[in-house]
N, C-alpha and C positions, 0 to 999 in steps of 0.2 A: 370558498371562504379564504380570506387573506391569511397568508402565513404571518407568523409573529414577526418575522424579519421584514415584512412589507411595511410595518408600522414602527419604524425605528424610533425608539425612545418615547413613544406615545404614552405609555403607562408611567414612565419616569417623568415626562413633561407634565402630566396631570398631577402627579404627586408633588412636584416642585411648585406648580401653580397653586395648589391647595395650601401648601406650607407657606407660600408667600403671602396669602391673604389671611393666614392664621387658622384655617380649618384643619383640625386634626392635631394641632400642636399646642393649642391653648389648654391650660388646666383650670381656667376660671370656671366657676359654676354659678348658676343663678342662686341667689340666697333663697332659703326656704321661707315661705310666708310665715308670719308670726302666728303662733297658736292662738286660736280663738277660744276664749273662755265662754262656755255655754251660760246662757241666762237662766234665771229661775224658771221662766216659761219653757225653755228648751228642756231643762231637767225634769220639770213636771211632766211634760209630754212624753219624754223617754222613760221615766221611771215610775210614774204614778198613774197616768191616764188610762192604762189598761184596766185598772180596777176602780178608779175614781173619776167622776165628772165634776166640772166646775159650774155646770148649768143647773140651777135650782129646779128646773122643770124636767130634768132627765130622771128616769127611774134609776134606782141604785144598781150598781154593778156588783162585783164581788165585795167592794167596799162601799161605804156611804158616799153620797154626794158631798163634796167639800166646799161648796159655795157657802160663804159666810161662816166658815169654820172658826175663824179667829174671834175669840170672845164667847164661843158657844160651849156649853157643858158637854163633856164626852158622853156619848150614848144617847143624846137627846133628839136626834133627827127622826121625826115620825116616818114610818114606812120602812125602816131598816131594822133587821133583827141583829142586835149586837150580842157579843159574848157576854156572859153574866158579869164579868169583872167591871164592865163599864158602868153598871148601876151603882157600884161602890165608889166610883171616882168623884171626889169632892173638890173640883177645881174647874176653871174654864181654860180653854185652849189659848195659850199665850206663847211667846217666843221660847221661854224656858221649858214649858211642858211639851211643846211640839219638838224641841230639840232633843229632850230626853226620850220622847216617844219614837222619833225617827232613828235614834241611836239603837234602841232596843225596846220595842213595844211592850213585850212581856214584863220588863223590869218596872215599867210605870203602871201598867194595867195587867195584873196577873190574869192569865187565861186569854189574853187578846189574841185573836186569830188574824194576825198579819205577819207574813213571813219576811217582809222587807226590813232590812237593817242597813243603815248608812253609816259607815265609819268615818267618812270625810266631813269634818266640821264645815268646810267651805261649801260643800254641796248641800248639806242640811240648811245652812244659813240662807243660801240662794233660794231653795225651795220654800222655806218659811217666809222669807221676804216677799216672794211671789204670792203665796197664799194670803198674806196679810193685806195686800192691796186688792185682793179679789172680793173683799167685803163690800 
């Protein structure tokens, strides 16, 4: 194995060469990519699809199928057993009611068995807009 003295200045020459081309001395960084705002479809998939389907032909999951939810009376989907509070709901699903429901389901429909609560207005809006176009 060669002695360190057999390679006079080789490590130093390498360091000088790297510095000359800017490797190791530059502090510039690549800019981070811009944050991507998730779409309503993305949010539905991440936060709703485990319990709800959008395909009218699918059997209900933990929650009812949400195909054609917009404009439908709560608790009216045949084949799903709803909490008793849904029978007393006297409205149809629209933006206002869906927003209130996604904020706190039990506040709109007492006894509703849905644990999901979304505090972010922008997330609720994206999900509701997505559901609206699924009709």
